[in-house]
KEKE-3310 file (N, C-alpha, C; in steps of 0.2 Angstrom, whole numbers, plus 5000, padded with zeros to 4 digits):
npx = (4923:4937:4947:4955:4961:4963:4959:4963:4958:4961:4959:4963:4979:4981:4982:4983:4982:4986:4983:4987:4985:4982:4985:4978:4981:4987:5000:5004:5017:5025:5032:5028:5014:5013:5002:4995:4985:4975:4973:4966:4956:4949:4943:4935:4927:4920:4911:4904:4898:4889:4881:4876:4876:4883:4884:4884:4896:4906:4905:4908:4922:4926:4922:4920:4930:4941:4943:4946:4960:4974:4974:4966:4950:4942:4931:4931:4937:4934:4939:4935:4941:4935:4933:4918:4907:4904:4916:4917:4925:4922:4918:4917:4913:4915:4911:4913:4906:4904:4889:4880:4886:4885:4890:4888:4883:4892:4895:4891:4895:4892:4899:4900:4911:4908:4914:4930:4929:4919:4907:4905:4892:4882:4877:4873:4871:4873:4870:4871:4859:4850:4847:4851:4847:4850:4838:4836:4844:4845:4849:4862:4878:4874:4876:4873:4862:4855:4857:4844:4836:4830:4825:4828:4825:4832:4828:4837:4852:4864:4863:4869:4866:4867:4863:4850:4844:4848:4839:4829:4823:4824:4835:4847:4861:4866:4862:4869:4882:4881:4879:4891:4900:4894:4897:4911:4925:4932:4944:4944:4949:4949:4957:4952:4939:4936:4937:4927:4912:4898:4881:4872:4869:4870:4882:4886:4897:4913:4913:4918:4925:4928:4920:4911:4916:4915:4902:4903:4912:4904:4894:4902:4907:4895:4889:4898:4909:4921:4929:4930:4937:4949:4953:4956:4966:4976:4978:4984:4996:5002:5001:5008:5004:4990:4976:4962:4947:4933:4916:4907:4892:4885:4877:4869:4865:4875:4889:4906:4923:4933:4949:4959:4972:4985:4993:4985:4971:4959:4951:4955:4946:4943:4948:4959:4969:4983:4986:4990:4986:4972:4971:4976:4967:4955:4959:4960:4947:4941:4948:4945:4932:4918:4912:4920:4923:4921:4931:4944:4952:4965:4974:4991:4993:5003:5004:5005:5008:5020:5035:5040:5028:5024:5027:5018:5006:5005:5004:4991:4983:4985:4980:4966:4963:4964:4953:4943:4942:4948:4962:4969:4983:4991:5008:5021:5031:5046:5047:5034:5033:5043:5037:5030:5027:5036:5028:5016:5018:5016:5022:5022:5025:5029:5029:5032:5021:5011:5005:5013:5011:5019:5024:5032:5037:5039:5051:5067:5079:5075:5067:5077:5085:5077:5074:5087:5087:5086:5075:5060:5057:5069:5076:5068:5071:5084:5083:5080:5068:5064:5061:5051:5054:5059:5068)
npy = (4963:4969:4966:4978:4981:4972:4971:4964:4960:4954:4940:4925:4921:4934:4947:4961:4965:4971:4970:4978:4987:4976:4965:4958:4944:4936:4930:4920:4917:4908:4902:4886:4887:4900:4907:4906:4897:4902:4915:4912:4906:4917:4923:4913:4913:4925:4921:4910:4916:4924:4915:4907:4911:4922:4915:4902:4901:4905:4894:4883:4885:4882:4890:4906:4910:4902:4907:4921:4932:4927:4932:4943:4952:4955:4965:4953:4958:4962:4970:4975:4983:4987:4988:4991:4985:4997:5004:5012:5015:5005:5000:4987:4982:4972:4967:4956:4950:4944:4941:4938:4925:4921:4922:4938:4950:4963:4976:4981:4987:4994:5004:5017:5027:5044:5051:5060:5068:5072:5065:5047:5036:5027:5012:5002:5000:4993:4987:4974:4968:4978:4993:5004:5007:5013:5020:5028:5023:5025:5039:5039:5046:5058:5075:5085:5078:5071:5056:5045:5036:5021:5013:4997:4981:4966:4948:4940:4943:4938:4936:4943:4959:4962:4950:4948:4961:4960:4952:4959:4969:4983:4986:4986:4988:4982:4969:4966:4966:4956:4945:4944:4940:4927:4920:4918:4907:4897:4885:4869:4857:4839:4825:4812:4813:4817:4806:4796:4789:4800:4806:4806:4820:4838:4850:4867:4873:4869:4861:4867:4856:4847:4836:4835:4834:4826:4829:4843:4843:4836:4845:4856:4850:4849:4862:4872:4870:4875:4879:4867:4860:4867:4864:4850:4851:4857:4848:4837:4843:4844:4833:4818:4806:4807:4809:4811:4815:4810:4811:4798:4790:4777:4761:4762:4774:4784:4795:4793:4798:4796:4793:4794:4785:4787:4776:4765:4754:4755:4766:4773:4773:4786:4782:4775:4782:4794:4804:4817:4818:4819:4830:4840:4840:4844:4857:4864:4862:4871:4883:4886:4889:4896:4907:4916:4915:4928:4929:4918:4906:4897:4884:4879:4873:4866:4853:4835:4838:4839:4847:4854:4859:4870:4884:4885:4883:4894:4904:4900:4903:4917:4921:4918:4927:4939:4937:4941:4936:4938:4931:4922:4913:4901:4895:4883:4880:4883:4883:4886:4899:4905:4909:4920:4938:4951:4960:4953:4945:4941:4940:4931:4933:4928:4935:4936:4928:4932:4937:4945:4954:4956:4965:4959:4968:4979:4978:4983:4977:4964:4969:4975:4964:4956:4964:4963:4951:4940:4926:4926:4914:4908:4917:4916:4903:4904:4911:4925:4930:4936:4927:4919:4907:4894:4888)
npz = (5419:5429:5442:5451:5463:5479:5496:5511:5528:5543:5540:5543:5539:5534:5541:5538:5521:5505:5488:5474:5459:5450:5437:5422:5421:5435:5443:5457:5469:5482:5498:5505:5516:5516:5512:5500:5496:5505:5500:5488:5494:5500:5489:5486:5497:5496:5486:5491:5502:5495:5487:5496:5512:5524:5536:5533:5525:5534:5543:5535:5535:5547:5557:5565:5574:5570:5558:5559:5560:5570:5587:5584:5585:5575:5564:5551:5535:5518:5504:5488:5473:5457:5439:5432:5419:5412:5413:5424:5440:5454:5471:5482:5498:5511:5528:5541:5556:5573:5581:5595:5595:5582:5565:5556:5544:5546:5540:5524:5508:5492:5481:5468:5460:5454:5441:5440:5451:5465:5476:5479:5474:5484:5481:5488:5505:5520:5536:5547:5543:5540:5530:5516:5499:5482:5472:5461:5449:5435:5434:5438:5436:5430:5430:5444:5449:5463:5473:5476:5489:5497:5512:5518:5526:5529:5531:5537:5545:5541:5527:5512:5506:5492:5487:5491:5486:5473:5466:5460:5447:5447:5453:5445:5444:5456:5453:5442:5448:5457:5448:5442:5453:5456:5445:5446:5444:5454:5455:5460:5456:5453:5449:5451:5451:5438:5430:5431:5422:5417:5420:5405:5395:5394:5399:5401:5406:5414:5429:5446:5451:5441:5438:5428:5415:5403:5399:5396:5386:5376:5374:5369:5358:5350:5350:5349:5339:5333:5344:5351:5341:5341:5354:5353:5343:5350:5360:5352:5349:5361:5369:5368:5355:5356:5346:5345:5354:5362:5368:5373:5372:5383:5385:5396:5397:5400:5400:5394:5393:5379:5373:5358:5353:5341:5338:5341:5337:5343:5354:5371:5386:5398:5411:5409:5404:5406:5421:5418:5405:5406:5414:5406:5396:5403:5407:5395:5390:5399:5397:5384:5384:5377:5383:5393:5411:5422:5432:5435:5445:5449:5457:5457:5443:5437:5442:5439:5425:5411:5413:5402:5396:5402:5398:5387:5394:5402:5392:5387:5398:5398:5386:5388:5398:5391:5383:5391:5404:5420:5427:5441:5446:5456:5459:5460:5452:5443:5430:5425:5430:5423:5411:5414:5414:5422:5428:5431:5442:5459:5475:5490:5507:5523:5539:5555:5558:5550:5533:5520:5505:5490:5475:5461:5451:5458:5464:5462:5459:5454:5443:5435:5432:5425:5414:5409:5403:5411:5418:5427:5434:5435:5443:5454:5458:5462:5473:5474:5476:5489:5504:5498:5495:5482:5491)
capx = (4925:4943:4948:4961:4964:4960:4962:4960:4959:4959:4957:4968:4986:4981:4980:4981:4986:4983:4985:4985:4986:4982:4985:4972:4984:4991:5003:5006:5022:5027:5034:5023:5011:5014:4995:4993:4978:4971:4972:4961:4950:4946:4939:4929:4923:4915:4906:4900:4894:4884:4877:4873:4875:4889:4885:4887:4903:4911:4904:4912:4929:4928:4919:4923:4936:4946:4944:4948:4967:4976:4974:4961:4943:4937:4928:4935:4935:4937:4937:4937:4940:4935:4930:4912:4906:4904:4922:4918:4928:4917:4921:4913:4916:4911:4914:4909:4908:4900:4883:4877:4889:4884:4892:4883:4886:4893:4894:4891:4894:4894:4898:4903:4913:4905:4919:4936:4928:4912:4906:4903:4885:4882:4871:4871:4874:4869:4873:4867:4852:4847:4851:4847:4849:4849:4832:4836:4850:4846:4852:4869:4883:4872:4878:4868:4857:4857:4855:4838:4837:4825:4827:4826:4826:4833:4825:4843:4857:4869:4862:4871:4861:4867:4860:4843:4841:4850:4834:4824:4825:4825:4842:4851:4869:4867:4860:4875:4888:4879:4880:4898:4903:4891:4900:4918:4927:4938:4945:4945:4949:4951:4958:4948:4932:4935:4938:4921:4907:4893:4875:4871:4866:4874:4884:4889:4903:4916:4912:4925:4929:4929:4916:4906:4920:4912:4896:4905:4915:4899:4891:4906:4907:4889:4887:4904:4913:4927:4932:4932:4942:4955:4955:4959:4972:4981:4980:4988:5002:5006:5001:5011:5000:4983:4973:4955:4944:4925:4912:4903:4886:4885:4870:4865:4863:4880:4894:4913:4928:4937:4955:4961:4980:4986:4996:4981:4965:4953:4952:4955:4942:4947:4951:4965:4974:4987:4983:4992:4982:4965:4971:4977:4961:4951:4961:4959:4940:4940:4951:4942:4925:4916:4910:4925:4921:4924:4937:4946:4957:4968:4980:4996:4991:5008:5004:5004:5010:5027:5038:5040:5022:5022:5027:5012:5000:5005:5001:4984:4980:4985:4975:4960:4962:4963:4946:4939:4942:4954:4965:4974:4986:4997:5012:5028:5035:5050:5046:5028:5035:5048:5033:5027:5030:5038:5022:5011:5020:5015:5025:5019:5031:5026:5033:5029:5015:5006:5008:5014:5010:5024:5024:5039:5039:5041:5058:5071:5084:5071:5065:5083:5088:5072:5076:5093:5086:5084:5068:5057:5057:5076:5077:5065:5074:5090:5082:5080:5062:5066:5056:5046:5056:5058:5073)
capy = (4966:4967:4968:4982:4980:4968:4972:4959:4962:4949:4934:4920:4924:4940:4952:4966:4964:4974:4968:4984:4987:4969:4964:4953:4938:4937:4923:4921:4912:4909:4896:4883:4890:4908:4910:4906:4894:4907:4920:4910:4905:4924:4924:4908:4915:4930:4918:4906:4921:4927:4910:4904:4916:4923:4910:4895:4902:4904:4888:4879:4886:4880:4895:4913:4910:4899:4911:4928:4931:4926:4938:4949:4951:4956:4961:4951:4963:4961:4976:4974:4988:4984:4991:4988:4985:5003:5007:5016:5012:5003:4997:4983:4981:4967:4966:4950:4950:4940:4944:4932:4919:4919:4927:4942:4955:4969:4981:4980:4993:4994:5011:5019:5034:5048:5055:5061:5071:5071:5059:5041:5034:5021:5009:4997:5002:4989:4984:4969:4966:4985:4998:5008:5006:5018:5019:5031:5021:5028:5045:5039:5049:5064:5081:5089:5074:5068:5049:5044:5030:5018:5009:4990:4976:4959:4943:4937:4948:4934:4936:4949:4963:4961:4944:4950:4966:4958:4948:4964:4972:4990:4987:4984:4988:4977:4963:4964:4964:4949:4940:4943:4935:4921:4917:4917:4900:4895:4878:4864:4851:4833:4820:4806:4815:4818:4800:4791:4791:4805:4805:4809:4826:4843:4855:4872:4875:4864:4863:4868:4850:4844:4830:4835:4836:4823:4833:4849:4841:4834:4852:4860:4847:4850:4868:4876:4865:4878:4879:4860:4857:4870:4860:4844:4853:4858:4841:4834:4846:4844:4826:4813:4801:4809:4811:4812:4814:4810:4809:4792:4787:4770:4758:4763:4782:4788:4797:4792:4801:4791:4796:4790:4786:4785:4770:4759:4754:4756:4772:4771:4777:4790:4779:4771:4787:4797:4810:4823:4819:4821:4837:4845:4841:4848:4864:4866:4863:4877:4889:4888:4890:4902:4912:4915:4917:4935:4928:4911:4905:4890:4883:4874:4869:4862:4846:4830:4840:4839:4854:4857:4862:4876:4890:4885:4884:4901:4908:4899:4907:4924:4922:4918:4934:4944:4936:4944:4933:4939:4925:4921:4907:4900:4890:4881:4878:4889:4883:4890:4906:4908:4911:4926:4944:4953:4964:4948:4941:4943:4935:4931:4932:4927:4939:4936:4924:4935:4937:4952:4953:4960:4965:4958:4973:4985:4976:4986:4972:4959:4972:4976:4958:4953:4968:4961:4945:4934:4924:4926:4907:4906:4921:4913:4897:4907:4914:4932:4932:4935:4924:4916:4900:4887:4886)
capz = (5425:5431:5449:5451:5470:5484:5502:5516:5535:5549:5537:5544:5539:5531:5546:5533:5515:5500:5482:5471:5452:5448:5430:5420:5423:5441:5445:5464:5471:5489:5501:5508:5522:5515:5511:5493:5496:5509:5496:5484:5498:5501:5483:5487:5503:5494:5482:5496:5506:5491:5484:5502:5516:5528:5542:5530:5522:5539:5546:5530:5536:5554:5562:5565:5578:5566:5552:5560:5561:5577:5591:5582:5587:5569:5560:5545:5530:5511:5500:5481:5469:5451:5434:5430:5412:5409:5414:5430:5446:5459:5477:5486:5505:5516:5534:5544:5563:5577:5585:5599:5593:5575:5560:5553:5540:5550:5535:5517:5504:5485:5479:5462:5459:5449:5438:5444:5458:5468:5481:5476:5475:5488:5478:5493:5511:5524:5542:5551:5540:5539:5526:5511:5492:5477:5468:5454:5446:5429:5434:5440:5432:5428:5435:5448:5452:5469:5474:5480:5493:5501:5517:5518:5531:5527:5536:5540:5545:5538:5520:5509:5503:5485:5485:5491:5481:5466:5462:5458:5441:5448:5456:5440:5446:5461:5450:5438:5452:5460:5443:5441:5458:5455:5439:5447:5444:5459:5453:5465:5451:5456:5444:5452:5449:5431:5427:5430:5418:5420:5417:5399:5395:5393:5404:5397:5409:5418:5436:5449:5453:5435:5437:5422:5409:5398:5397:5393:5380:5372:5373:5365:5351:5346:5349:5348:5336:5332:5350:5352:5337:5344:5360:5350:5340:5356:5363:5348:5349:5367:5372:5362:5353:5356:5340:5345:5360:5361:5374:5370:5376:5385:5384:5401:5397:5403:5395:5395:5388:5375:5370:5353:5352:5334:5338:5342:5333:5348:5359:5378:5390:5402:5417:5407:5402:5412:5425:5414:5399:5409:5417:5401:5392:5407:5407:5388:5390:5403:5394:5378:5385:5373:5387:5399:5418:5424:5436:5435:5450:5448:5461:5455:5437:5435:5445:5434:5418:5410:5414:5395:5394:5407:5395:5383:5398:5404:5386:5387:5403:5396:5381:5392:5401:5385:5380:5396:5411:5424:5430:5446:5446:5460:5456:5463:5446:5440:5422:5424:5432:5417:5406:5416:5413:5429:5431:5432:5447:5466:5480:5497:5512:5530:5544:5562:5558:5545:5527:5516:5498:5486:5468:5458:5447:5462:5466:5457:5457:5450:5437:5431:5430:5420:5408:5406:5400:5416:5418:5434:5437:5437:5449:5460:5460:5465:5480:5474:5478:5497:5508:5494:5493:5485:5496)
cpx = (4933:4944:4955:4964:4960:4963:4958:4962:4957:4956:4963:4975:4986:4978:4978:4986:4982:4987:4983:4988:4987:4981:4979:4975:4989:4993:5006:5011:5023:5029:5028:5021:5011:5007:4992:4986:4973:4969:4966:4955:4946:4941:4933:4924:4917:4909:4902:4896:4888:4879:4873:4872:4882:4890:4887:4894:4908:4911:4908:4920:4931:4925:4923:4930:4942:4947:4947:4956:4969:4977:4970:4954:4939:4936:4933:4932:4938:4934:4939:4935:4940:4932:4924:4912:4907:4911:4923:4921:4923:4921:4916:4917:4912:4915:4910:4911:4903:4895:4880:4880:4888:4886:4887:4887:4886:4892:4895:4890:4896:4893:4902:4905:4910:4911:4925:4935:4921:4912:4903:4896:4886:4876:4868:4874:4870:4873:4869:4860:4848:4851:4847:4850:4846:4842:4832:4843:4851:4849:4859:4873:4880:4874:4872:4862:4859:4854:4849:4838:4831:4828:4824:4828:4826:4830:4831:4849:4864:4869:4865:4866:4861:4864:4852:4840:4843:4845:4829:4827:4827:4832:4847:4859:4870:4866:4866:4881:4887:4881:4887:4901:4900:4894:4908:4919:4933:4939:4947:4946:4952:4951:4953:4941:4930:4935:4931:4917:4902:4887:4875:4867:4871:4876:4888:4896:4906:4915:4919:4929:4930:4925:4911:4910:4917:4906:4897:4908:4910:4895:4895:4906:4901:4887:4892:4910:4920:4932:4934:4937:4949:4958:4959:4966:4978:4983:4985:4995:5006:5005:5003:5006:4992:4981:4966:4953:4936:4922:4907:4898:4887:4878:4866:4864:4868:4885:4901:4917:4932:4943:4958:4969:4981:4990:4992:4974:4959:4955:4952:4950:4946:4951:4957:4971:4978:4983:4984:4988:4975:4966:4972:4971:4956:4953:4959:4951:4938:4942:4948:4935:4923:4914:4914:4921:4924:4930:4938:4952:4959:4974:4985:4994:4996:5008:5002:5006:5017:5029:5038:5034:5020:5022:5020:5006:5000:5002:4993:4980:4979:4980:4968:4958:4961:4956:4941:4938:4948:4956:4970:4976:4991:5001:5018:5032:5039:5049:5039:5030:5039:5043:5029:5031:5031:5032:5016:5012:5019:5019:5023:5025:5028:5031:5029:5022:5010:5009:5008:5013:5015:5023:5031:5041:5041:5048:5063:5076:5081:5070:5071:5086:5083:5073:5082:5093:5085:5077:5066:5058:5064:5078:5074:5068:5081:5089:5081:5073:5062:5060:5051:5048:5058:5063:5071)
cpy = (4964:4970:4972:4982:4975:4969:4967:4961:4956:4942:4929:4923:4931:4945:4959:4965:4968:4972:4974:4983:4980:4969:4959:4946:4939:4930:4924:4915:4914:4902:4893:4886:4898:4911:4910:4903:4899:4913:4918:4908:4912:4925:4919:4909:4920:4926:4914:4911:4923:4921:4907:4910:4917:4917:4904:4896:4902:4897:4883:4879:4885:4885:4901:4913:4907:4903:4918:4927:4931:4932:4944:4947:4952:4963:4959:4956:4962:4967:4975:4980:4985:4989:4988:4988:4991:5007:5011:5012:5011:5000:4993:4981:4977:4966:4961:4950:4945:4943:4938:4925:4917:4924:4931:4947:4962:4976:4979:4986:4992:5001:5012:5026:5038:5053:5055:5064:5070:5065:5053:5040:5027:5017:5004:5000:4999:4988:4980:4968:4972:4989:5001:5006:5011:5016:5022:5030:5024:5035:5045:5042:5056:5070:5084:5085:5070:5061:5049:5037:5027:5013:5002:4986:4969:4954:4940:4941:4944:4934:4943:4953:4963:4955:4945:4955:4964:4954:4952:4968:4980:4991:4983:4983:4983:4970:4961:4962:4957:4944:4939:4939:4928:4917:4916:4909:4899:4888:4874:4857:4845:4828:4814:4807:4816:4812:4796:4794:4796:4803:4809:4815:4832:4847:4861:4874:4870:4866:4864:4862:4845:4838:4830:4836:4832:4827:4839:4848:4839:4841:4856:4857:4849:4857:4874:4872:4869:4878:4872:4858:4861:4866:4853:4845:4854:4852:4837:4836:4845:4837:4821:4807:4802:4812:4813:4811:4814:4808:4804:4790:4780:4768:4760:4771:4786:4790:4796:4796:4795:4795:4791:4791:4783:4779:4764:4760:4757:4762:4769:4776:4780:4787:4775:4776:4790:4802:4816:4824:4821:4828:4842:4846:4845:4855:4867:4867:4870:4883:4891:4888:4896:4908:4912:4918:4924:4934:4920:4911:4898:4889:4877:4870:4865:4854:4841:4832:4840:4847:4858:4860:4868:4882:4891:4886:4891:4905:4906:4903:4915:4926:4922:4924:4939:4943:4939:4941:4934:4932:4926:4914:4906:4895:4889:4879:4884:4889:4887:4898:4910:4911:4917:4932:4947:4956:4960:4944:4945:4938:4936:4929:4932:4930:4939:4933:4926:4936:4944:4950:4958:4959:4964:4964:4979:4984:4978:4981:4967:4962:4973:4969:4955:4957:4966:4954:4939:4932:4924:4919:4906:4911:4919:4907:4899:4910:4921:4935:4931:4933:4920:4909:4900:4885:4888)
cpz = (5426:5438:5449:5458:5474:5491:5507:5523:5539:5546:5537:5544:5536:5536:5542:5527:5509:5493:5477:5463:5449:5440:5428:5421:5429:5443:5452:5466:5479:5492:5504:5515:5521:5514:5504:5493:5500:5504:5491:5488:5500:5495:5484:5492:5501:5490:5486:5500:5502:5489:5490:5507:5520:5533:5539:5527:5528:5542:5541:5532:5543:5559:5562:5569:5574:5560:5553:5562:5569:5581:5589:5584:5581:5569:5554:5539:5524:5507:5493:5477:5462:5446:5432:5422:5408:5410:5420:5436:5452:5465:5480:5492:5509:5522:5538:5552:5567:5581:5588:5597:5586:5570:5557:5548:5544:5546:5528:5512:5497:5483:5472:5462:5453:5446:5442:5451:5460:5472:5477:5478:5478:5485:5483:5500:5517:5530:5546:5549:5539:5535:5521:5504:5487:5473:5461:5450:5439:5428:5436:5434:5429:5433:5438:5451:5458:5470:5478:5483:5496:5506:5516:5524:5529:5533:5540:5539:5542:5530:5517:5505:5495:5483:5485:5486:5474:5462:5459:5452:5442:5451:5451:5441:5451:5458:5446:5442:5455:5455:5442:5446:5457:5450:5440:5447:5448:5458:5459:5461:5454:5450:5445:5450:5442:5427:5426:5425:5421:5417:5410:5399:5393:5399:5400:5400:5413:5425:5440:5451:5447:5434:5431:5415:5403:5395:5394:5387:5375:5370:5368:5358:5347:5345:5348:5345:5335:5338:5352:5348:5339:5350:5357:5347:5345:5359:5359:5348:5355:5371:5367:5361:5353:5349:5340:5352:5359:5367:5371:5375:5377:5384:5390:5402:5400:5398:5398:5390:5385:5371:5365:5352:5345:5333:5339:5338:5337:5353:5366:5381:5395:5408:5415:5405:5408:5415:5421:5408:5401:5411:5411:5397:5396:5407:5400:5387:5394:5400:5387:5378:5381:5377:5394:5406:5419:5428:5436:5440:5450:5452:5458:5449:5435:5437:5439:5427:5417:5410:5407:5393:5397:5403:5391:5388:5400:5398:5386:5392:5401:5391:5383:5395:5396:5383:5385:5403:5414:5427:5435:5446:5452:5458:5461:5458:5443:5433:5421:5425:5426:5412:5408:5414:5421:5432:5432:5438:5454:5470:5487:5502:5519:5535:5550:5562:5553:5538:5524:5509:5494:5479:5465:5455:5451:5465:5461:5455:5452:5443:5432:5428:5424:5413:5405:5403:5405:5416:5425:5437:5439:5443:5455:5463:5464:5471:5480:5475:5486:5501:5505:5492:5485:5490:5503)
residu = (MET:GLN:ILE:GLU:SER:LEU:GLU:ILE:ARG:ASN:TYR:ARG:VAL:PHE:ARG:PHE:ALA:GLU:LEU:ARG:ASP:LEU:PRO:ARG:LEU:CYS:ILE:VAL:VAL:GLY:ALA:ASN:GLY:SER:GLY:LYS:SER:THR:LEU:PHE:ASP:VAL:LEU:SER:PHE:LEU:LYS:ASP:ALA:LEU:THR:GLN:ASN:VAL:ASN:ALA:ALA:VAL:ALA:ARG:ARG:GLY:GLY:PHE:ARG:GLU:LEU:VAL:SER:ARG:GLY:GLN:GLN:GLY:PRO:ILE:ALA:ILE:THR:VAL:LYS:PHE:ARG:GLU:SER:GLY:GLY:LYS:LEU:ALA:THR:TYR:GLN:LEU:GLU:VAL:ALA:GLU:GLN:ASP:GLY:ARG:PRO:VAL:VAL:HIS:ARG:GLU:ILE:LEU:LYS:PHE:ARG:ARG:GLY:GLN:HIS:GLY:GLN:PRO:TRP:HIS:PHE:VAL:ASP:PHE:SER:ARG:GLY:LYS:GLY:ALA:ALA:ILE:THR:ASN:GLU:ASP:ALA:TYR:GLY:GLN:GLU:GLY:VAL:GLU:GLN:GLN:ARG:THR:GLU:HIS:VAL:LEU:ASP:ASP:PRO:SER:VAL:LEU:ALA:ILE:LYS:GLY:LEU:GLY:GLN:PHE:LYS:GLU:PHE:ARG:VAL:VAL:ALA:GLU:PHE:ARG:SER:LEU:ILE:GLU:ASN:TRP:HIS:ILE:SER:ASP:PHE:HIS:ILE:SER:GLU:ALA:ARG:PRO:SER:ALA:ASP:ALA:GLY:TYR:ALA:GLN:HIS:LEU:SER:THR:ARG:GLY:ASP:ASN:ILE:ALA:GLN:VAL:ALA:GLN:PHE:MET:PHE:GLU:HIS:HIS:ARG:PRO:GLN:PHE:ASP:ARG:VAL:LEU:GLN:VAL:MET:ARG:GLU:ARG:VAL:PRO:GLY:VAL:VAL:ASP:VAL:GLU:ALA:LYS:ALA:THR:ASP:ASP:GLY:ARG:LEU:VAL:LEU:ARG:PHE:LYS:ASP:GLY:SER:PHE:LYS:ASP:PRO:PHE:ILE:SER:ARG:TYR:VAL:SER:ASP:GLY:THR:ILE:LYS:MET:PHE:ALA:TYR:LEU:ILE:LEU:LEU:TYR:ASP:PRO:LYS:PRO:HIS:PRO:LEU:LEU:ALA:VAL:GLU:GLU:PRO:GLU:ASN:GLN:LEU:TYR:PRO:GLU:LEU:MET:HIS:GLU:LEU:VAL:GLU:GLU:PHE:ARG:ALA:TYR:ALA:ARG:ARG:GLY:GLY:GLN:VAL:PHE:VAL:SER:THR:HIS:SER:PRO:GLU:PHE:LEU:ASN:GLY:ALA:ASP:ILE:ASP:GLU:VAL:LEU:TRP:LEU:VAL:LYS:ARG:ASP:GLY:PHE:THR:GLU:VAL:ARG:LYS:ALA:SER:ASP:ASN:GLU:VAL:LEU:ARG:ASN:LEU:VAL:GLU:ALA:GLY:ASP:LEU:PRO:GLY:THR:LEU:TRP:LYS:GLN:GLY:LEU:PHE:GLU:GLY:ALA:GLY:PRO:ARG)
# end
């Protein structure tokens, strides 16, 4: 799946914003307070609303009044246009409003366009717990065949229809879309949580907070050795002294990460190595996952890492995107931005309290300067990304 556009209405600083023609690697810059974290929170909100419900997702963010844009009544609306696995353009629209003081799904639509012309098929069309879903999915795309729909009522108007219907095999398209969002990875990595030992066992994917890194390393070592060996190779190339990493079981049945420095006989356990070493290892474990997440979002990956590593880190994110996982990254690092292509860069600008989204490639001056040999990070540092800082 690749998100082609994202439209946001009435979500905090995004009274109205449209991100269009999104690349597989999308690098976001902007001044402090311009909305970079809010943009990533929009993606996280969609996942929370699906895995829990809209009421829980809104409550986690301080309530509807805190979430809706200042001076607006709502509804909060998020529209995602994406290419599904078969290459068809699909649109998912979610609107959230208040009903009797409680957030509810005001409108929810999942529709696919049929060819270049013709009306799209609404696989899901619900409002406040009531709606309809397509029952003849197998006929989708066939000329002259009309969609057949059945009515449904959900027990809770704050539950997404794609969550309820996606549990049943007769709604294959809905189930696939639900699975895509459930497997989004919006990183909330914390160095402090990656250091302690963890219960012995396996974990196939790194958690959003990074607290199961030892378990994932052990799983990759035993089941995906080529990818794990590649992680070690990159660690040796980019972290001075590191020659090996292992997940070692302790006597009480826990796992600890041990980093071997070529200058010392005995390895160091993770709580004694630098923040940058732990973070680089965590990113590589994430980026060399044999099964990439359909969407990966990471805020400010440059923190705790040497500036000299930024260009290589951009390449790692780009390679991950090529393997099938679309990537969103925010940054304050000119060095990281210097590794970006001009058409991969968005910048956020705050005007009159609300945020606008701009594409760097749409700016003729920036595009011409990059074509002449200037680097995006250098131009950003010089203030040519108007309103985006860092000055």
